[in-house]
C-alpha positions as CSV (number, residue, x, y, z in Angstrom):
1,M,-64.4,-23.4,-73.1
2,P,-67.0,-26.2,-73.8
3,R,-70.6,-25.6,-72.9
4,M,-72.0,-28.1,-70.4
5,T,-75.0,-28.7,-68.2
6,M,-74.3,-29.4,-64.5
7,I,-74.8,-33.1,-65.2
8,D,-72.1,-32.9,-67.9
9,A,-69.8,-30.9,-65.6
10,I,-70.1,-33.4,-62.7
11,R,-69.5,-36.3,-65.0
12,D,-66.5,-34.6,-66.5
13,A,-65.1,-33.9,-63.0
14,M,-65.2,-37.6,-62.1
15,D,-63.8,-38.5,-65.5
16,V,-60.9,-36.1,-65.1
17,S,-60.3,-37.3,-61.5
18,M,-60.4,-41.0,-62.4
19,G,-58.0,-40.4,-65.3
20,R,-55.5,-38.6,-63.1
21,D,-55.7,-41.0,-60.1
22,E,-56.2,-44.7,-60.2
23,N,-57.3,-44.7,-56.6
24,V,-60.5,-42.7,-57.4
25,V,-63.5,-45.1,-57.5
26,V,-67.1,-44.3,-58.2
27,F,-70.1,-46.4,-57.1
28,G,-73.7,-46.3,-55.9
29,E,-77.1,-47.5,-56.9
30,D,-77.5,-47.7,-60.7
31,V,-74.2,-45.8,-61.0
32,G,-72.3,-48.3,-63.2
33,Y,-74.1,-50.0,-66.1
34,F,-77.0,-47.6,-66.3
35,G,-75.0,-44.4,-65.5
36,G,-77.1,-43.1,-62.7
37,V,-80.7,-42.0,-62.6
38,F,-79.7,-38.5,-63.6
39,R,-77.0,-39.8,-65.9
40,C,-74.2,-38.2,-64.0
41,T,-72.0,-41.3,-64.3
42,A,-72.9,-42.3,-67.8
43,G,-70.0,-43.9,-69.7
44,L,-67.6,-44.1,-66.7
45,Q,-67.9,-47.9,-66.3
46,Q,-67.4,-48.4,-70.0
47,K,-64.2,-46.3,-69.9
48,Y,-62.7,-47.3,-66.6
49,G,-64.1,-50.8,-66.0
50,S,-66.4,-52.4,-63.5
51,S,-63.8,-52.4,-60.7
52,R,-63.6,-48.6,-60.6
53,C,-67.2,-47.7,-61.5
54,F,-69.8,-50.1,-60.2
55,D,-73.3,-50.7,-59.0
56,T,-74.2,-51.4,-55.3
57,P,-77.1,-53.0,-53.5
58,I,-79.9,-50.7,-52.4
59,S,-78.2,-49.9,-49.0
60,E,-77.0,-46.4,-48.3
61,L,-75.5,-47.5,-45.0
62,G,-73.5,-50.1,-47.0
63,I,-72.4,-47.7,-49.7
64,V,-71.0,-45.2,-47.2
65,G,-69.6,-47.9,-44.9
66,V,-67.7,-49.5,-47.7
67,A,-66.4,-46.1,-48.8
68,V,-65.1,-45.4,-45.3
69,G,-63.2,-48.7,-45.3
70,M,-61.8,-48.1,-48.8
71,A,-60.7,-44.6,-47.8
72,A,-58.9,-45.8,-44.7
73,Y,-57.1,-48.4,-47.0
74,G,-55.9,-45.6,-49.4
75,L,-58.6,-45.3,-52.0
76,R,-60.6,-42.2,-52.9
77,P,-64.2,-43.2,-53.2
78,C,-66.7,-40.8,-54.8
79,V,-70.1,-42.3,-54.0
80,E,-73.6,-41.4,-55.1
81,I,-76.7,-41.4,-52.9
82,Q,-79.5,-41.5,-55.4
83,F,-81.5,-38.8,-53.7
84,A,-80.5,-36.7,-50.6
85,D,-83.8,-38.0,-49.1
86,Y,-82.2,-41.5,-49.0
87,V,-79.1,-40.6,-47.0
88,Y,-80.6,-41.1,-43.5
89,P,-79.7,-44.8,-43.2
90,A,-76.1,-43.8,-43.9
91,Y,-76.1,-40.9,-41.4
92,D,-74.4,-43.0,-38.6
93,Q,-71.6,-44.0,-40.9
94,I,-71.1,-40.4,-42.0
95,V,-71.2,-38.9,-38.5
96,S,-69.7,-41.6,-36.4
97,E,-67.1,-43.0,-38.8
98,A,-66.2,-40.7,-41.7
99,A,-66.2,-37.5,-39.8
100,R,-64.4,-38.9,-36.8
101,I,-61.7,-41.2,-38.2
102,R,-58.9,-38.6,-38.5
103,Y,-59.5,-37.4,-34.9
104,R,-60.0,-40.8,-33.2
105,S,-56.9,-42.2,-34.9
106,A,-54.7,-39.1,-34.1
107,G,-54.2,-38.7,-37.9
108,Q,-53.1,-42.2,-38.6
109,F,-56.1,-42.7,-40.8
110,T,-58.0,-40.2,-43.0
111,C,-61.3,-40.5,-44.9
112,P,-61.0,-38.8,-48.3
113,I,-64.5,-39.7,-49.5
114,V,-67.0,-37.6,-51.4
115,I,-70.7,-38.3,-50.9
116,R,-72.6,-36.9,-53.9
117,M,-76.4,-36.5,-53.7
118,P,-79.1,-34.6,-55.7
119,T,-80.8,-32.2,-53.4
120,G,-83.8,-29.8,-53.3
121,G,-87.0,-29.6,-55.3
122,G,-88.2,-27.9,-58.4
123,I,-89.0,-31.1,-60.3
124,F,-92.2,-32.2,-58.6
125,G,-90.5,-35.0,-56.8
126,G,-92.7,-34.9,-53.7
127,Q,-91.7,-35.2,-50.1
128,T,-89.4,-38.2,-50.5
129,H,-87.4,-36.8,-53.5
130,S,-87.1,-33.1,-52.8
131,Q,-85.5,-32.6,-49.4
132,S,-82.6,-30.2,-48.6
133,P,-80.8,-31.7,-45.6
134,E,-77.7,-29.6,-45.6
135,A,-78.1,-28.4,-42.0
136,L,-77.8,-32.0,-40.8
137,F,-74.2,-32.1,-42.1
138,T,-73.1,-28.6,-41.4
139,H,-73.7,-29.4,-37.7
140,V,-71.0,-32.2,-37.9
141,S,-67.4,-31.4,-37.1
142,G,-65.0,-33.1,-39.5
143,L,-67.2,-32.8,-42.6
144,K,-67.1,-30.3,-45.5
145,V,-70.4,-29.3,-47.2
146,V,-70.5,-28.0,-50.8
147,V,-73.5,-26.7,-52.9
148,P,-72.6,-25.5,-56.4
149,S,-74.9,-23.2,-58.3
150,N,-73.6,-23.5,-61.9
151,P,-71.7,-26.1,-64.1
152,Q,-68.2,-24.5,-63.8
153,D,-68.3,-24.4,-60.0
154,A,-69.8,-27.9,-60.0
155,K,-66.8,-29.3,-61.9
156,G,-64.1,-27.3,-60.0
157,L,-65.6,-27.9,-56.6
158,L,-66.1,-31.6,-57.2
159,I,-62.5,-32.1,-58.3
160,S,-61.4,-30.2,-55.2
161,A,-63.6,-32.4,-53.1
162,I,-62.2,-35.6,-54.6
163,E,-58.7,-34.4,-53.9
164,D,-59.5,-33.2,-50.4
165,P,-58.0,-35.4,-47.6
166,D,-61.3,-35.4,-45.6
167,P,-64.9,-36.3,-46.2
168,V,-67.0,-34.0,-48.3
169,I,-70.8,-33.9,-48.6
170,F,-71.5,-32.7,-52.2
171,L,-75.1,-31.5,-52.6
172,E,-76.2,-31.1,-56.3
173,P,-79.3,-29.0,-56.8
174,K,-81.3,-31.2,-59.2
175,R,-83.3,-28.1,-60.4
176,L,-80.1,-27.0,-62.0
177,Y,-79.0,-30.3,-63.4
178,N,-80.0,-29.7,-67.0
179,G,-79.3,-26.0,-67.1
180,P,-80.2,-22.8,-65.2
181,F,-83.9,-21.9,-64.9
182,D,-85.3,-18.4,-65.4
183,G,-85.2,-17.2,-61.8
184,H,-87.7,-14.4,-62.5
185,H,-90.6,-16.9,-62.4
186,D,-92.4,-18.5,-59.5
187,R,-93.2,-21.5,-61.6
188,P,-91.0,-23.8,-63.6
189,V,-89.9,-22.7,-67.0
190,T,-89.5,-25.6,-69.4
191,P,-87.8,-26.8,-71.5
192,W,-84.3,-25.8,-70.6
193,S,-82.6,-24.2,-73.6
194,K,-79.2,-25.4,-74.7
195,H,-77.9,-21.9,-75.2
196,D,-78.2,-21.3,-71.5
197,L,-75.5,-23.9,-70.7
198,G,-72.5,-22.9,-68.7
199,D,-69.0,-22.4,-69.9
200,V,-66.8,-25.0,-68.2
201,A,-63.0,-25.2,-68.3
202,A,-61.6,-28.3,-70.0
203,D,-59.4,-30.9,-68.3
204,H,-58.3,-30.4,-64.7
205,V,-59.7,-27.3,-63.0
206,T,-60.3,-26.7,-59.3
207,V,-62.4,-24.2,-57.3
208,P,-61.2,-23.8,-53.7
209,L,-63.4,-25.1,-50.9
210,G,-64.4,-22.5,-48.4
211,K,-64.5,-19.5,-50.7
212,A,-67.7,-17.6,-51.6
213,V,-68.1,-15.5,-54.7
214,T,-70.0,-12.3,-55.4
215,R,-72.5,-12.9,-58.2
216,R,-73.9,-9.3,-58.2
217,E,-72.4,-6.2,-56.8
218,G,-74.5,-3.9,-54.7
219,S,-74.5,-1.4,-51.9
220,A,-78.0,-1.4,-50.4
221,V,-78.5,-5.0,-49.0
222,T,-76.6,-8.3,-49.0
223,I,-78.4,-11.5,-50.1
224,L,-76.7,-14.7,-48.9
225,A,-77.7,-17.8,-50.9
226,Y,-76.4,-21.0,-52.3
227,G,-77.4,-23.6,-55.0
228,T,-80.7,-22.9,-56.8
229,M,-81.5,-19.9,-54.6
230,V,-78.6,-18.0,-56.1
231,H,-80.6,-17.7,-59.3
232,V,-83.8,-16.7,-57.4
233,A,-81.8,-14.1,-55.5
234,L,-80.4,-12.6,-58.6
235,A,-83.8,-12.4,-60.2
236,A,-85.5,-11.0,-57.1
237,A,-82.9,-8.2,-56.9
238,E,-83.5,-7.3,-60.5
239,D,-87.3,-7.5,-60.3
240,A,-87.4,-5.4,-57.1
241,G,-85.1,-2.8,-58.5
242,I,-83.0,-2.8,-55.4
243,D,-79.2,-2.4,-55.4
244,A,-78.6,-5.8,-53.8
245,E,-75.3,-7.6,-53.5
246,V,-75.7,-11.4,-54.0
247,I,-73.2,-13.7,-52.4
248,D,-73.0,-17.3,-53.6
249,L,-71.7,-19.2,-50.6
250,R,-70.7,-22.3,-52.6
251,T,-69.2,-24.0,-49.5
252,L,-71.3,-24.1,-46.3
253,L,-68.6,-25.8,-44.3
254,P,-66.0,-24.3,-44.0
255,L,-67.9,-21.0,-44.5
256,D,-66.3,-17.9,-46.0
257,L,-67.1,-15.6,-43.1
258,D,-64.8,-12.9,-44.4
259,A,-66.7,-12.5,-47.6
260,I,-70.0,-12.4,-45.7
261,T,-69.0,-9.8,-43.1
262,A,-67.3,-7.6,-45.7
263,S,-70.5,-7.4,-47.7
264,V,-72.8,-6.9,-44.8
265,K,-70.6,-4.2,-43.3
266,K,-70.7,-2.4,-46.6
267,T,-74.5,-2.7,-47.2
268,G,-75.8,-2.6,-43.6
269,R,-78.7,-5.0,-44.4
270,C,-78.9,-8.7,-45.0
271,V,-81.4,-11.3,-46.4
272,V,-80.7,-15.0,-46.1
273,V,-82.4,-17.3,-48.7
274,H,-82.5,-21.1,-48.7
275,E,-84.9,-23.8,-49.8
276,A,-84.8,-26.0,-46.7
277,T,-87.3,-25.6,-43.9
278,M,-86.8,-22.5,-41.7
279,T,-86.6,-24.0,-38.2
280,S,-83.0,-25.0,-37.4
281,G,-82.1,-24.5,-41.0
282,F,-78.6,-23.3,-42.1
283,G,-80.0,-19.8,-42.4
284,A,-80.2,-19.6,-38.6
285,E,-76.5,-20.1,-38.4
286,L,-75.9,-17.4,-41.1
287,V,-78.2,-14.9,-39.2
288,T,-76.4,-15.5,-36.0
289,L,-72.9,-15.0,-37.6
290,V,-74.1,-11.8,-39.2
291,Q,-75.5,-10.5,-35.9
292,E,-72.3,-11.5,-34.0
293,H,-69.9,-10.0,-36.5
294,C,-71.8,-7.1,-38.0
295,F,-74.1,-5.9,-35.3
296,Y,-73.0,-2.3,-35.2
297,H,-73.2,-2.0,-39.0
298,L,-76.8,-3.3,-39.3
299,E,-79.5,-0.8,-40.2
300,A,-82.3,-3.4,-40.0
301,P,-83.0,-6.9,-38.6
302,V,-81.7,-9.8,-40.7
303,A,-84.4,-11.5,-42.7
304,R,-84.8,-15.1,-43.8
305,V,-86.7,-16.5,-46.8
306,T,-87.0,-20.3,-46.7
307,G,-89.2,-23.3,-47.4
308,W,-92.1,-24.0,-45.1
309,D,-91.8,-26.0,-41.9
310,T,-93.7,-28.9,-43.5
311,P,-92.9,-32.0,-45.4
312,Y,-92.1,-31.1,-49.0
313,P,-95.5,-30.7,-50.8
314,H,-96.1,-32.0,-54.3
315,A,-99.1,-30.0,-55.6
316,Q,-97.9,-26.8,-53.9
317,E,-94.3,-27.2,-54.7
318,W,-93.8,-23.7,-56.3
319,D,-95.5,-22.0,-53.4
320,Y,-93.1,-23.8,-51.0
321,F,-90.2,-23.1,-53.2
322,P,-88.8,-19.6,-52.3
323,G,-89.4,-17.5,-55.4
324,P,-88.5,-14.0,-56.4
325,A,-91.8,-12.6,-55.1
326,R,-91.1,-13.8,-51.6
327,V,-87.5,-12.7,-51.7
328,G,-88.6,-9.3,-53.1
329,E,-90.9,-8.8,-50.2
330,A,-88.1,-9.5,-47.7
331,L,-85.8,-7.1,-49.6
332,R,-88.4,-4.3,-49.5
333,A,-89.1,-5.0,-45.8
334,V,-85.4,-4.7,-44.8
335,M,-85.0,-1.6,-46.9
336,E,-88.0,0.1,-45.2
337,A,-87.0,-1.0,-41.6
């Protein structure tokens, strides 16, 4: 299998999808001629033409609104929001139109759109380029929410999202764009090395939405994570010397509750890790589900390790960013409870 960064894998997924289905169109700010600020769409306009991969005005509301109309007409738009932090002007179109159109039309219209957006921190982007807004979308019935943690999943999940008949929010952890980082460190490790690239299946490959995967087998405690935090969780378990099982959720909505409950019932303990702020974060939903479905198997309270309840800091980014030291403290605490 070819070796790819997550950027390569995402570009390859769109390339494969556009080659297989002429109804797939890709657009957004700087997406066409320039190939995107992170280069995820580089070369697509040159290959498929400016009618299928094109630039838009700086209007997130307009980007998503046009995509909804295209989808109702029979196209399959895959649009890019340049940073997840910029999605808020489009929120009404996502919630009131994209997520509702199947229901309000009694199935006469669907909205097969994918809204891609770089998410999270780790690149010193500051408070307007580092947010993790996944909980804003998992609250919305009618949406699917996906967060890959590696290039192979990024490609397979994105192709599945493009082929899905309903709207999908596809959050791409920008800290993983150019290769996995060494999760054992609480500070960035640069440069990324090419030998750490992921193996990615060639041509058409899919990863089913709504299916979690076990990244590390264990029997003492379950760690639930997604995106960048999967790598932090794996490093924390190793550094702490604890027999932790790490579950990569991959899809937050729909959620693989069976995989979660099976693991927690086996280990009896659970730590939830995410980069977003704690209050009303997606971790609260995970904690509640574990408590509801695994209460009589729990040996300790469920713990959360998250970002701070503050705007995303610049100078203190890697203190805000949940690292293996903070996750390790939580692991030891639930083991001693």
